[in-house]
C-alpha positions as CSV (number, residue, x, y, z in Angstrom):
1,M,-2.5,-4.7,11.4
2,F,-6.2,-4.5,13.0
3,K,-9.5,-3.7,11.3
4,S,-9.6,-0.2,13.3
5,T,-6.2,0.7,12.4
6,A,-6.7,-0.1,8.8
7,I,-9.6,2.0,8.6
8,A,-8.1,4.9,10.2
9,L,-5.3,4.9,7.8
10,L,-7.7,4.8,4.8
11,G,-9.8,7.6,5.9
12,G,-11.5,6.8,9.2
13,S,-14.6,5.1,7.7
14,V,-15.6,1.9,6.2
15,A,-16.9,3.7,2.9
16,A,-13.4,5.5,2.9
17,A,-11.5,2.6,3.3
18,A,-13.4,0.7,0.6
19,K,-13.1,3.5,-1.9
20,A,-9.3,3.7,-1.2
21,L,-8.8,-0.1,-1.8
22,D,-11.4,0.0,-4.6
23,V,-13.7,-2.9,-3.2
24,T,-17.1,-2.6,-1.7
25,Y,-18.3,-1.4,1.5
26,Q,-19.4,-4.9,2.1
27,A,-15.9,-6.1,1.6
28,V,-14.5,-4.1,4.3
29,D,-17.4,-4.4,6.7
30,K,-16.6,-8.5,6.5
31,W,-13.2,-8.1,7.6
32,P,-12.5,-9.8,11.1
33,E,-13.0,-7.4,14.3
34,D,-10.4,-6.5,16.5
35,S,-11.6,-8.8,19.0
36,E,-11.2,-11.9,16.2
37,G,-7.6,-10.9,15.7
38,E,-5.3,-9.2,13.0
39,L,-6.3,-8.8,9.2
40,P,-5.1,-11.4,6.8
41,Q,-1.4,-10.4,5.7
42,R,-2.6,-10.1,2.1
43,I,-5.5,-7.3,3.2
44,A,-2.8,-5.5,5.6
45,D,-0.5,-5.4,2.6
46,R,-2.9,-3.7,0.3
47,V,-4.1,-1.4,3.1
48,V,-0.1,-0.4,3.6
49,A,0.1,0.1,-0.4
50,A,-3.2,2.3,-0.6
51,A,-2.2,4.3,2.4
52,A,1.1,5.0,0.6
53,R,-0.6,6.0,-2.5
54,M,-3.1,8.5,-0.7
55,K,0.3,10.2,1.0
56,L,2.3,10.6,-2.2
57,T,2.2,13.8,-4.2
58,P,1.1,13.2,-8.0
59,E,4.9,13.7,-9.0
60,E,6.2,11.3,-6.4
61,Y,3.7,8.7,-7.7
62,Q,4.4,9.3,-11.4
63,R,8.2,9.1,-10.6
64,L,7.7,5.6,-8.6
65,I,5.5,4.0,-11.5
66,A,7.6,5.3,-14.5
67,P,9.7,2.7,-16.2
68,P,13.3,2.9,-15.7
69,S,15.1,5.0,-18.1
70,G,18.8,4.1,-18.3
71,P,21.2,2.0,-16.4
72,A,20.6,1.4,-12.4
73,T,22.2,3.8,-10.1
74,G,22.6,4.2,-6.5
75,P,22.4,1.6,-3.7
76,G,21.6,-1.9,-4.9
77,A,22.6,-1.1,-8.4
78,L,25.1,-3.9,-9.9
79,D,28.7,-2.6,-9.9
80,E,30.0,-3.8,-13.3
81,K,33.5,-4.2,-12.1
82,A,32.3,-6.3,-9.1
83,A,30.5,-8.6,-11.2
84,A,33.4,-9.3,-13.6
């Protein structure tokens, strides 16, 4: 992911990106420019996570961060018969 793409995803300005990531303006401003290559993966991951949080409704966000309430169900859940 390039710096320009990350900034666009997070509001279109360095200040908006910094706010979305809870970092300083200077931290975002120091990211490598597009001509210098892509952002490090750890930064790109934070950008994707912040963009996802910005797009979720409050209800969706609460559902995702809520602790599980009972046995897992659905795809990926452990089938007790298959485990035996």
